[in-house]
C-alpha positions, 0 to 999 in steps of 0.5 A: 535518501533523506533521513526523514524517510527513516522516521516514516519507516519506524512508524510503519514498522510499529504499525505493521507490527501491531496490525499482524501480531494479533493473529499470533496472540489470539489464543493467549487473548482468548484464554485471558479474557475467557472468550472463544477464539472466533470471538477473539478473531473480531479483534482483527476485524475491529482493527481493519474497520478502524483502518477503513474508516480512519484512513479517508476521514482523518486525511480529509479533516487534517488536509489543511494542517502541516503534514509533519504535525499530522504525522506526529498526531497520528502516531500519538493516537497510535500510541494511545490505542495500543496503550489502552489495548495493554490495559483493557479489562475485558473484550469490549474494551479491547475491541474499542482499543483495537478500533482506535489503534487502526484509525491512524493506520491508513492516514499515516501511510497516506500522508507519509507517502505524500511527504516521502515523495516531496522529499526527493526528486521526481524520478525517485518518488516510487523508491521513496514510497518503497523505503517508507513501506520497508518498515511494514515489510520488515515488521513481518520478518522481525517485529511480528515474530519477536512481539508474538514470542514476547506475548507468549512469554510475558503475556499479550499485554506486554506486547502492546506496551512494547508496540506503544514504545515503538510509537514513542520512538517514531514520534521522536524521529518524526519530530527530529527528522521530518522538516518543520516547513515541509508544506501544508496540505492543499487548502482546497477544503473537505469538499474539494478533497472529496471532489478530487476522488470522484474521477473514474481514473481514481476509482479504477486505480483503487479497484486495481488495489482491491483486486490485486491485494485481494488476490494476495490475501485470498491465498495468504489468509490460508497459508498455514493449512496449505503448508501443513496439509499439502506441503507436509510441514509441522506447525512449528515450522510455519513461523519460519516460513512466514518469515520467508514471506516477509523476506520476499515482500521486502525484496519485492517492495524495494524492487518495485520502487526501483522499477516503478521510477522507470516504468510505473505501469510496466511494473504494475502490469508485470507484478500483477501478472507474476502474482497470477502465475505464481498463485495458479502454480500454487497447487503444484508448488505445494506438493513438496517442502522445498517448492512450497517454501519457494512459493511463499517467498515468491508470493510476497515478492510478486505482491509487494512489487505492486505496492509502490506503483499502486500508491503512486498511481492513486496519488497521480489520479487525484493530484488535487487531494494526494493525501486523501487519495493515498489514504483511501488506497490504504483503506482499499488495501484493508478491504482487499484483506477482508474481501480476499480472505472471504473469497478464499474461504468460500472456495474452501467451504465449497470443498475444492481443496486446501490449495483452492484459495490460491486459485481464487487468488489467481482469478482476482489477480487476472481481474486486477490486470483487467482493471489496470488495463481499463485504467490505462485505456481511460488515460489514453482517451483522456489525453488526446491531441489538443484541438489546435494541434489537430487543426495544424496537423490537418492543415499541413505546413505553411507554404515555404516551410518543411513538414515536421514529418521530414525533419529529423528528431534533433531538428524538431527539438531545436525548432520547438526550443526556438519557438518556446524562447520566442514565446517567452520573449514575447510575454516579457515584452507584454505581447 
């Protein structure tokens, strides 16, 4: 695989670390800024809002620029946002800095996915996207625990300075490893970029992302009370168990990339179905310590098996604006984060039990399968047999020829190849 994918993974590692580390630092930030923990929780929402707004906006306005320059510029914005977070004097300033930090998130993954797929052969596209996302999943295993421990020992400001340093390393790697002439965005203009997103298949693909990852976050947002209240783990053990989720997510991401290169839709349907089954079994799996640990790892594996297929599907459905569509998919991921957590919270508030968010997640995963099925049906209707081919088929073979139904497969390929050669020779002669 090209070394440029390593540069993309380093950037993804930094982004994944700063996205999830705030959850572990909320008490420290709240104490230092003299605010309540629920108020500090708005810092998580501010980052997510930055992702949702920045993903399509920055991808659209940078569509005509060289993609390496865009990636470096996005990481510069990332570094600035995290540096400002480290020196923010009050909660309002920190909210603004977190919003700024979130702006480049979706566009980086969106443009990065386009660059990653352009660096490899067509049959390895999904694998290239999964290698970029590897930085995000490894961040959950290494980056977030280490950054959280650093924040608890040295202060939360030190964490954001360290994340800024990771961003600087990513900038250097992008400048050195991503080819300078790796293409520009298609010069279709902002209006053309937006027009490419109007198709029903694009929105069905985005809807699959929202439903599928909404299923994940419906359960994962409340995984700590499930592990402590249902499975009987001590709170001190939760960090290790969440690292198991990261291990599962990393394995699922790599597996999904490899499988999707052979069957994109098959991998997507398989991953969503597995996610629905695992979430439906969560109440049973949370009844003992060992099965709860297994459930956490399987949850990460099933969910992230669908990551690369979802990204590629959206890019294919909006091929005229792949950067914008890919970035919009990142916004959909964050909408799934917020929406899934909200729906899972409704189940808890209704008194259905501590594992009920997993059951609502199973329903969302089934909804994801339904939306993906609808997308498949639309694709089938959108690619009918061409009118000339239908006319020829209905008319039957010309007199003196053999029906294609009676010709073996190898013979049909030979005839088709000869016909194509004849057409090319005719064009060369000006016919």
